[in-house]
C-alpha positions in Angstrom: 158.8 146.5 108.5 158.8 145.1 112.0 158.6 146.9 115.3 159.4 150.6 115.3 161.1 151.9 118.4 160.1 155.6 118.7 161.9 155.9 121.9 165.2 156.0 120.0 164.2 159.2 118.1 165.5 162.5 119.5 163.1 165.1 120.9 164.4 167.6 118.4 163.1 165.5 115.5 159.8 165.1 117.3 159.3 168.9 117.5 160.4 169.4 113.9 157.9 166.8 112.8 155.1 168.4 114.8 155.8 171.9 113.4 156.2 170.5 109.9 152.9 168.8 109.9 151.2 171.8 111.4 152.4 173.8 108.4 151.5 171.0 106.0 148.0 170.7 107.6 147.6 174.5 107.2 148.4 174.2 103.5 145.9 171.4 103.1 143.2 173.3 104.9 143.8 176.4 102.8 143.6 174.3 99.7 140.3 172.8 100.8 138.9 176.2 101.6 139.9 177.4 98.2 138.2 174.4 96.6 135.0 175.2 98.5 135.2 178.8 97.4 135.5 177.6 93.7 139.1 178.6 93.3 139.8 175.1 92.0 143.3 175.6 90.5 144.9 177.2 93.5 143.1 174.8 95.8 144.5 171.8 94.0 148.0 173.4 94.0 147.9 174.0 97.8 146.7 170.5 98.5 149.3 169.0 96.2 152.0 170.9 98.0 150.8 169.6 101.3 150.6 166.0 100.1 154.0 166.0 98.3 155.9 167.7 101.1 154.3 165.4 103.8 155.3 162.4 101.7 158.8 163.6 101.3 159.1 164.3 105.1 157.9 160.8 105.9 160.3 159.3 103.4 163.2 161.2 105.0 162.1 160.1 108.4 161.8 156.4 107.6 165.0 156.4 105.5 167.3 158.1 108.0 165.8 157.6 111.5 163.6 154.5 111.6 
């Protein structure tokens, strides 16, 4: 993969990434809390949404910007 130059990324993409991972982290935390409160099915769904959407965002980032 080599060296990644993060200085070439625009600030707009940085803030979009920060807000995206805040929302994704919230889904993951909600899913974990639902697992702890024994609502297993909805907890797994929330955590799966967080993991899949985070992976898709990273794939987009590395495909189009890095």
